[in-house]
PyMOL Python script that loads the backbone (N, CA, C, O; Angstrom):
from pymol import cmd

cmd.read_pdbstr("""\
ATOM      1  N   MET A   1      90.671  96.248 135.544  1.00  0.00           N
ATOM      2  CA  MET A   1      91.923  96.013 134.827  1.00  0.00           C
ATOM      3  C   MET A   1      92.474  97.351 134.361  1.00  0.00           C
ATOM      4  O   MET A   1      91.709  98.266 134.055  1.00  0.00           O
ATOM      5  N   ASN A   2      93.765  97.468 134.306  1.00  0.00           N
ATOM      6  CA  ASN A   2      94.426  98.696 133.890  1.00  0.00           C
ATOM      7  C   ASN A   2      94.213  98.922 132.399  1.00  0.00           C
ATOM      8  O   ASN A   2      94.407  98.007 131.598  1.00  0.00           O
ATOM      9  N   THR A   3      93.818 100.128 132.023  1.00  0.00           N
ATOM     10  CA  THR A   3      93.559 100.420 130.614  1.00  0.00           C
ATOM     11  C   THR A   3      94.833 100.678 129.834  1.00  0.00           C
ATOM     12  O   THR A   3      94.795 100.750 128.606  1.00  0.00           O
ATOM     13  N   ASN A   4      95.965 100.820 130.517  1.00  0.00           N
ATOM     14  CA  ASN A   4      97.234 101.097 129.847  1.00  0.00           C
ATOM     15  C   ASN A   4      98.027  99.838 129.539  1.00  0.00           C
ATOM     16  O   ASN A   4      99.206  99.934 129.198  1.00  0.00           O
ATOM     17  N   THR A   5      97.425  98.665 129.645  1.00  0.00           N
ATOM     18  CA  THR A   5      98.162  97.441 129.335  1.00  0.00           C
ATOM     19  C   THR A   5      97.949  97.047 127.889  1.00  0.00           C
ATOM     20  O   THR A   5      96.861  97.212 127.338  1.00  0.00           O
ATOM     21  N   GLN A   6      98.991  96.529 127.288  1.00  0.00           N
ATOM     22  CA  GLN A   6      98.915  96.041 125.923  1.00  0.00           C
ATOM     23  C   GLN A   6      98.600  94.558 125.970  1.00  0.00           C
ATOM     24  O   GLN A   6      98.339  94.017 127.044  1.00  0.00           O
ATOM     25  N   THR A   7      98.620  93.900 124.839  1.00  0.00           N
ATOM     26  CA  THR A   7      98.321  92.472 124.792  1.00  0.00           C
ATOM     27  C   THR A   7      99.394  91.637 125.477  1.00  0.00           C
ATOM     28  O   THR A   7      99.140  90.485 125.828  1.00  0.00           O
ATOM     29  N   THR A   8     100.597  92.194 125.676  1.00  0.00           N
ATOM     30  CA  THR A   8     101.663  91.446 126.332  1.00  0.00           C
ATOM     31  C   THR A   8     101.521  91.466 127.840  1.00  0.00           C
ATOM     32  O   THR A   8     102.184  90.690 128.528  1.00  0.00           O
ATOM     33  N   GLY A   9     100.674  92.333 128.370  1.00  0.00           N
ATOM     34  CA  GLY A   9     100.504  92.432 129.807  1.00  0.00           C
ATOM     35  C   GLY A   9     101.424  93.453 130.430  1.00  0.00           C
ATOM     36  O   GLY A   9     101.295  93.736 131.622  1.00  0.00           O
ATOM     37  N   ALA A  10     102.342  94.015 129.682  1.00  0.00           N
ATOM     38  CA  ALA A  10     103.244  95.034 130.192  1.00  0.00           C
ATOM     39  C   ALA A  10     102.571  96.390 130.080  1.00  0.00           C
ATOM     40  O   ALA A  10     101.828  96.632 129.128  1.00  0.00           O
ATOM     41  N   PRO A  11     102.814  97.272 131.028  1.00  0.00           N
ATOM     42  CA  PRO A  11     102.223  98.605 130.936  1.00  0.00           C
ATOM     43  C   PRO A  11     102.695  99.334 129.685  1.00  0.00           C
ATOM     44  O   PRO A  11     103.828  99.157 129.239  1.00  0.00           O
ATOM     45  N   ALA A  12     101.816 100.150 129.130  1.00  0.00           N
ATOM     46  CA  ALA A  12     102.161 100.901 127.922  1.00  0.00           C
ATOM     47  C   ALA A  12     103.299 101.860 128.235  1.00  0.00           C
ATOM     48  O   ALA A  12     103.277 102.539 129.262  1.00  0.00           O
ATOM     49  N   GLY A  13     104.286 101.918 127.362  1.00  0.00           N
ATOM     50  CA  GLY A  13     105.424 102.809 127.551  1.00  0.00           C
ATOM     51  C   GLY A  13     106.399 102.309 128.600  1.00  0.00           C
ATOM     52  O   GLY A  13     107.171 103.099 129.144  1.00  0.00           O
ATOM     53  N   SER A  14     106.385 101.014 128.899  1.00  0.00           N
ATOM     54  CA  SER A  14     107.268 100.484 129.932  1.00  0.00           C
ATOM     55  C   SER A  14     108.709 100.363 129.452  1.00  0.00           C
ATOM     56  O   SER A  14     109.612 100.150 130.261  1.00  0.00           O
ATOM     57  N   GLY A  15     108.938 100.497 128.146  1.00  0.00           N
ATOM     58  CA  GLY A  15     110.291 100.444 127.619  1.00  0.00           C
ATOM     59  C   GLY A  15     110.784  99.043 127.346  1.00  0.00           C
ATOM     60  O   GLY A  15     111.979  98.855 127.120  1.00  0.00           O
ATOM     61  N   LEU A  16     109.908  98.048 127.356  1.00  0.00           N
ATOM     62  CA  LEU A  16     110.332  96.694 127.031  1.00  0.00           C
ATOM     63  C   LEU A  16     110.653  96.595 125.551  1.00  0.00           C
ATOM     64  O   LEU A  16     109.870  97.067 124.726  1.00  0.00           O
ATOM     65  N   PRO A  17     111.791  95.990 125.187  1.00  0.00           N
ATOM     66  CA  PRO A  17     112.171  95.921 123.773  1.00  0.00           C
ATOM     67  C   PRO A  17     111.253  94.992 122.986  1.00  0.00           C
ATOM     68  O   PRO A  17     110.794  93.969 123.495  1.00  0.00           O
ATOM     69  N   VAL A  18     110.998  95.363 121.756  1.00  0.00           N
ATOM     70  CA  VAL A  18     110.213  94.544 120.844  1.00  0.00           C
ATOM     71  C   VAL A  18     111.202  93.780 119.975  1.00  0.00           C
ATOM     72  O   VAL A  18     112.108  94.385 119.402  1.00  0.00           O
ATOM     73  N   MET A  19     111.048  92.465 119.866  1.00  0.00           N
ATOM     74  CA  MET A  19     111.961  91.647 119.075  1.00  0.00           C
ATOM     75  C   MET A  19     111.744  91.929 117.594  1.00  0.00           C
ATOM     76  O   MET A  19     110.801  91.416 116.991  1.00  0.00           O
ATOM     77  N   ARG A  20     112.620  92.745 117.008  1.00  0.00           N
ATOM     78  CA  ARG A  20     112.496  93.097 115.604  1.00  0.00           C
ATOM     79  C   ARG A  20     113.498  92.371 114.742  1.00  0.00           C
ATOM     80  O   ARG A  20     113.139  91.800 113.712  1.00  0.00           O
ATOM     81  N   GLY A  21     114.717  92.387 115.142  1.00  0.00           N
ATOM     82  CA  GLY A  21     115.772  91.839 114.312  1.00  0.00           C
ATOM     83  C   GLY A  21     116.669  92.960 113.825  1.00  0.00           C
ATOM     84  O   GLY A  21     116.323  94.137 113.930  1.00  0.00           O
ATOM     85  N   VAL A  22     117.806  92.592 113.299  1.00  0.00           N
ATOM     86  CA  VAL A  22     118.792  93.558 112.823  1.00  0.00           C
ATOM     87  C   VAL A  22     118.966  93.351 111.331  1.00  0.00           C
ATOM     88  O   VAL A  22     118.972  92.220 110.846  1.00  0.00           O
ATOM     89  N   GLU A  23     119.108  94.452 110.607  1.00  0.00           N
ATOM     90  CA  GLU A  23     119.237  94.361 109.154  1.00  0.00           C
ATOM     91  C   GLU A  23     120.692  94.131 108.762  1.00  0.00           C
ATOM     92  O   GLU A  23     121.594  94.827 109.228  1.00  0.00           O
ATOM     93  N   TYR A  24     120.898  93.154 107.910  1.00  0.00           N
ATOM     94  CA  TYR A  24     122.216  92.825 107.370  1.00  0.00           C
ATOM     95  C   TYR A  24     122.132  92.791 105.851  1.00  0.00           C
ATOM     96  O   TYR A  24     121.063  92.559 105.286  1.00  0.00           O
ATOM     97  N   ARG A  25     123.276  93.024 105.187  1.00  0.00           N
ATOM     98  CA  ARG A  25     123.361  92.916 103.731  1.00  0.00           C
ATOM     99  C   ARG A  25     124.253  91.741 103.381  1.00  0.00           C
ATOM    100  O   ARG A  25     125.278  91.502 104.020  1.00  0.00           O
ATOM    101  N   CYS A  26     123.846  91.019 102.361  1.00  0.00           N
ATOM    102  CA  CYS A  26     124.613  89.863 101.904  1.00  0.00           C
ATOM    103  C   CYS A  26     125.897  90.338 101.225  1.00  0.00           C
ATOM    104  O   CYS A  26     125.888  91.323 100.487  1.00  0.00           O
ATOM    105  N   GLY A  27     126.998  89.633 101.479  1.00  0.00           N
ATOM    106  CA  GLY A  27     128.272  89.972 100.867  1.00  0.00           C
ATOM    107  C   GLY A  27     128.373  89.541  99.419  1.00  0.00           C
ATOM    108  O   GLY A  27     129.260  90.007  98.703  1.00  0.00           O
ATOM    109  N   ASP A  28     127.493  88.667  98.969  1.00  0.00           N
ATOM    110  CA  ASP A  28     127.543  88.155  97.601  1.00  0.00           C
ATOM    111  C   ASP A  28     126.535  88.854  96.702  1.00  0.00           C
ATOM    112  O   ASP A  28     126.910  89.466  95.702  1.00  0.00           O
ATOM    113  N   CYS A  29     125.250  88.765  97.056  1.00  0.00           N
ATOM    114  CA  CYS A  29     124.210  89.311  96.177  1.00  0.00           C
ATOM    115  C   CYS A  29     123.721  90.692  96.606  1.00  0.00           C
ATOM    116  O   CYS A  29     123.047  91.364  95.825  1.00  0.00           O
ATOM    117  N   GLY A  30     124.042  91.139  97.830  1.00  0.00           N
ATOM    118  CA  GLY A  30     123.648  92.466  98.283  1.00  0.00           C
ATOM    119  C   GLY A  30     122.216  92.565  98.784  1.00  0.00           C
ATOM    120  O   GLY A  30     121.724  93.671  99.008  1.00  0.00           O
ATOM    121  N   ALA A  31     121.540  91.449  98.963  1.00  0.00           N
ATOM    122  CA  ALA A  31     120.150  91.468  99.425  1.00  0.00           C
ATOM    123  C   ALA A  31     120.091  91.851 100.898  1.00  0.00           C
ATOM    124  O   ALA A  31     121.008  91.554 101.664  1.00  0.00           O
ATOM    125  N   ARG A  32     119.002  92.513 101.289  1.00  0.00           N
ATOM    126  CA  ARG A  32     118.788  92.876 102.687  1.00  0.00           C
ATOM    127  C   ARG A  32     118.145  91.707 103.417  1.00  0.00           C
ATOM    128  O   ARG A  32     117.222  91.073 102.906  1.00  0.00           O
ATOM    129  N   ASN A  33     118.643  91.428 104.621  1.00  0.00           N
ATOM    130  CA  ASN A  33     118.126  90.331 105.436  1.00  0.00           C
ATOM    131  C   ASN A  33     117.870  90.839 106.840  1.00  0.00           C
ATOM    132  O   ASN A  33     118.713  91.535 107.406  1.00  0.00           O
ATOM    133  N   MET A  34     116.726  90.506 107.414  1.00  0.00           N
ATOM    134  CA  MET A  34     116.432  90.804 108.814  1.00  0.00           C
ATOM    135  C   MET A  34     116.732  89.538 109.610  1.00  0.00           C
ATOM    136  O   MET A  34     116.086  88.508 109.416  1.00  0.00           O
ATOM    137  N   ILE A  35     117.714  89.619 110.502  1.00  0.00           N
ATOM    138  CA  ILE A  35     118.145  88.470 111.283  1.00  0.00           C
ATOM    139  C   ILE A  35     117.785  88.719 112.746  1.00  0.00           C
ATOM    140  O   ILE A  35     118.118  89.767 113.300  1.00  0.00           O
ATOM    141  N   LYS A  36     117.113  87.768 113.361  1.00  0.00           N
ATOM    142  CA  LYS A  36     116.790  87.829 114.787  1.00  0.00           C
ATOM    143  C   LYS A  36     117.746  86.906 115.533  1.00  0.00           C
ATOM    144  O   LYS A  36     118.454  86.104 114.924  1.00  0.00           O
ATOM    145  N   GLY A  37     117.759  87.028 116.845  1.00  0.00           N
ATOM    146  CA  GLY A  37     118.582  86.141 117.657  1.00  0.00           C
ATOM    147  C   GLY A  37     118.136  84.703 117.498  1.00  0.00           C
ATOM    148  O   GLY A  37     116.947  84.409 117.618  1.00  0.00           O
ATOM    149  N   GLY A  38     119.054  83.815 117.235  1.00  0.00           N
ATOM    150  CA  GLY A  38     118.730  82.407 117.053  1.00  0.00           C
ATOM    151  C   GLY A  38     118.541  82.006 115.604  1.00  0.00           C
ATOM    152  O   GLY A  38     118.551  80.815 115.294  1.00  0.00           O
ATOM    153  N   ASP A  39     118.367  82.975 114.697  1.00  0.00           N
ATOM    154  CA  ASP A  39     118.246  82.666 113.274  1.00  0.00           C
ATOM    155  C   ASP A  39     119.618  82.291 112.715  1.00  0.00           C
ATOM    156  O   ASP A  39     120.634  82.788 113.202  1.00  0.00           O
ATOM    157  N   PRO A  40     119.664  81.433 111.712  1.00  0.00           N
ATOM    158  CA  PRO A  40     120.958  81.116 111.098  1.00  0.00           C
ATOM    159  C   PRO A  40     121.504  82.324 110.340  1.00  0.00           C
ATOM    160  O   PRO A  40     120.754  83.056 109.695  1.00  0.00           O
ATOM    161  N   VAL A  41     122.820  82.521 110.427  1.00  0.00           N
ATOM    162  CA  VAL A  41     123.467  83.636 109.734  1.00  0.00           C
ATOM    163  C   VAL A  41     123.714  83.189 108.309  1.00  0.00           C
ATOM    164  O   VAL A  41     124.761  82.624 107.989  1.00  0.00           O
ATOM    165  N   ARG A  42     122.738  83.449 107.460  1.00  0.00           N
ATOM    166  CA  ARG A  42     122.785  83.013 106.069  1.00  0.00           C
ATOM    167  C   ARG A  42     121.834  83.889 105.264  1.00  0.00           C
ATOM    168  O   ARG A  42     120.751  84.233 105.739  1.00  0.00           O
ATOM    169  N   CYS A  43     122.233  84.250 104.052  1.00  0.00           N
ATOM    170  CA  CYS A  43     121.380  85.038 103.171  1.00  0.00           C
ATOM    171  C   CYS A  43     120.164  84.207 102.768  1.00  0.00           C
ATOM    172  O   CYS A  43     120.291  83.032 102.424  1.00  0.00           O
ATOM    173  N   ARG A  44     119.003  84.818 102.814  1.00  0.00           N
ATOM    174  CA  ARG A  44     117.782  84.103 102.453  1.00  0.00           C
ATOM    175  C   ARG A  44     117.603  83.990 100.941  1.00  0.00           C
ATOM    176  O   ARG A  44     116.793  83.191 100.471  1.00  0.00           O
ATOM    177  N   GLN A  45     118.352  84.783 100.180  1.00  0.00           N
ATOM    178  CA  GLN A  45     118.237  84.751  98.723  1.00  0.00           C
ATOM    179  C   GLN A  45     119.188  83.731  98.097  1.00  0.00           C
ATOM    180  O   GLN A  45     118.775  82.893  97.295  1.00  0.00           O
ATOM    181  N   CYS A  46     120.480  83.815  98.478  1.00  0.00           N
ATOM    182  CA  CYS A  46     121.476  82.972  97.808  1.00  0.00           C
ATOM    183  C   CYS A  46     122.161  81.967  98.732  1.00  0.00           C
ATOM    184  O   CYS A  46     122.867  81.084  98.244  1.00  0.00           O
ATOM    185  N   GLY A  47     121.977  82.071 100.051  1.00  0.00           N
ATOM    186  CA  GLY A  47     122.584  81.126 100.974  1.00  0.00           C
ATOM    187  C   GLY A  47     124.001  81.473 101.396  1.00  0.00           C
ATOM    188  O   GLY A  47     124.628  80.696 102.116  1.00  0.00           O
ATOM    189  N   PHE A  48     124.523  82.617 100.970  1.00  0.00           N
ATOM    190  CA  PHE A  48     125.879  83.041 101.316  1.00  0.00           C
ATOM    191  C   PHE A  48     125.951  83.309 102.815  1.00  0.00           C
ATOM    192  O   PHE A  48     124.987  83.806 103.396  1.00  0.00           O
ATOM    193  N   ARG A  49     127.076  82.991 103.449  1.00  0.00           N
ATOM    194  CA  ARG A  49     127.171  83.090 104.902  1.00  0.00           C
ATOM    195  C   ARG A  49     127.901  84.319 105.407  1.00  0.00           C
ATOM    196  O   ARG A  49     128.066  84.470 106.617  1.00  0.00           O
ATOM    197  N   ILE A  50     128.338  85.194 104.533  1.00  0.00           N
ATOM    198  CA  ILE A  50     129.004  86.419 104.970  1.00  0.00           C
ATOM    199  C   ILE A  50     128.013  87.563 104.837  1.00  0.00           C
ATOM    200  O   ILE A  50     127.621  87.931 103.730  1.00  0.00           O
ATOM    201  N   LEU A  51     127.608  88.127 105.983  1.00  0.00           N
ATOM    202  CA  LEU A  51     126.650  89.225 106.014  1.00  0.00           C
ATOM    203  C   LEU A  51     127.297  90.423 106.682  1.00  0.00           C
ATOM    204  O   LEU A  51     128.078  90.272 107.622  1.00  0.00           O
ATOM    205  N   TYR A  52     126.971  91.614 106.198  1.00  0.00           N
ATOM    206  CA  TYR A  52     127.492  92.853 106.746  1.00  0.00           C
ATOM    207  C   TYR A  52     126.359  93.623 107.396  1.00  0.00           C
ATOM    208  O   TYR A  52     125.296  93.800 106.800  1.00  0.00           O
ATOM    209  N   LYS A  53     126.588  94.081 108.623  1.00  0.00           N
ATOM    210  CA  LYS A  53     125.574  94.834 109.343  1.00  0.00           C
ATOM    211  C   LYS A  53     125.463  96.225 108.731  1.00  0.00           C
ATOM    212  O   LYS A  53     126.468  96.900 108.511  1.00  0.00           O
ATOM    213  N   THR A  54     124.224  96.647 108.458  1.00  0.00           N
ATOM    214  CA  THR A  54     124.034  97.970 107.872  1.00  0.00           C
ATOM    215  C   THR A  54     124.215  99.041 108.934  1.00  0.00           C
ATOM    216  O   THR A  54     123.929  98.825 110.112  1.00  0.00           O
ATOM    217  N   ARG A  55     124.686 100.180 108.506  1.00  0.00           N
ATOM    218  CA  ARG A  55     124.936 101.293 109.408  1.00  0.00           C
ATOM    219  C   ARG A  55     123.620 101.874 109.898  1.00  0.00           C
ATOM    220  O   ARG A  55     122.659 101.987 109.137  1.00  0.00           O
ATOM    221  N   THR A  56     123.582 102.240 111.165  1.00  0.00           N
ATOM    222  CA  THR A  56     122.378 102.815 111.743  1.00  0.00           C
ATOM    223  C   THR A  56     122.161 104.239 111.239  1.00  0.00           C
ATOM    224  O   THR A  56     123.117 104.941 110.910  1.00  0.00           O
ATOM    225  N   LYS A  57     120.910 104.655 111.182  1.00  0.00           N
ATOM    226  CA  LYS A  57     120.584 106.006 110.752  1.00  0.00           C
ATOM    227  C   LYS A  57     120.486 106.962 111.938  1.00  0.00           C
ATOM    228  O   LYS A  57     120.311 108.168 111.764  1.00  0.00           O
ATOM    229  N   ARG A  58     120.603 106.407 113.150  1.00  0.00           N
ATOM    230  CA  ARG A  58     120.580 107.216 114.362  1.00  0.00           C
ATOM    231  C   ARG A  58     121.895 107.951 114.521  1.00  0.00           C
ATOM    232  O   ARG A  58     122.944 107.446 114.121  1.00  0.00           O
ATOM    233  N   LEU A  59     121.846 109.139 115.101  1.00  0.00           N
ATOM    234  CA  LEU A  59     123.059 109.898 115.362  1.00  0.00           C
ATOM    235  C   LEU A  59     123.764 109.301 116.572  1.00  0.00           C
ATOM    236  O   LEU A  59     123.187 109.218 117.656  1.00  0.00           O
ATOM    237  N   ILE A  60     125.003 108.889 116.384  1.00  0.00           N
ATOM    238  CA  ILE A  60     125.806 108.338 117.470  1.00  0.00           C
ATOM    239  C   ILE A  60     127.025 109.229 117.625  1.00  0.00           C
ATOM    240  O   ILE A  60     127.762 109.465 116.667  1.00  0.00           O
ATOM    241  N   GLN A  61     127.231 109.723 118.844  1.00  0.00           N
ATOM    242  CA  GLN A  61     128.331 110.637 119.092  1.00  0.00           C
ATOM    243  C   GLN A  61     129.169 110.100 120.246  1.00  0.00           C
ATOM    244  O   GLN A  61     128.634 109.750 121.297  1.00  0.00           O
ATOM    245  N   PHE A  62     130.476 110.036 120.048  1.00  0.00           N
ATOM    246  CA  PHE A  62     131.393 109.569 121.070  1.00  0.00           C
ATOM    247  C   PHE A  62     132.222 110.736 121.564  1.00  0.00           C
ATOM    248  O   PHE A  62     132.532 111.656 120.808  1.00  0.00           O
ATOM    249  N   GLU A  63     132.577 110.692 122.837  1.00  0.00           N
ATOM    250  CA  GLU A  63     133.418 111.732 123.405  1.00  0.00           C
ATOM    251  C   GLU A  63     134.840 111.199 123.513  1.00  0.00           C
ATOM    252  O   GLU A  63     135.089 110.214 124.208  1.00  0.00           O
ATOM    253  N   ALA A  64     135.765 111.849 122.828  1.00  0.00           N
ATOM    254  CA  ALA A  64     137.170 111.436 122.860  1.00  0.00           C
ATOM    255  C   ALA A  64     137.933 112.323 123.832  1.00  0.00           C
ATOM    256  O   ALA A  64     137.640 113.509 123.979  1.00  0.00           O
ATOM    257  N   ARG A  65     138.902 111.733 124.480  1.00  0.00           N
ATOM    258  CA  ARG A  65     139.708 112.519 125.420  1.00  0.00           C
ATOM    259  C   ARG A  65     141.024 112.889 124.814  1.00  0.00           C
ATOM    260  O   ARG A  65     141.836 113.552 125.459  1.00  0.00           O
TER     261      ARG A  65
END
""", "prot")
cmd.dss("prot")
cmd.show_as("cartoon", "prot")
cmd.util.cbc("prot")
cmd.orient("prot")
């Protein structure tokens, strides 16, 4: 068996995405929420349905013409 396989069966470093979720902030109470695909869009603290996606800390650069 290949020693570079993880428990998922994919080779190590294959670049397969890990399902983490995206961080959102509640529009009412300001709590942080991790939302995955298929989860209801609702604050887990207060139940408010308006969530704002937090800005990424990665450097993003666009080229304008």
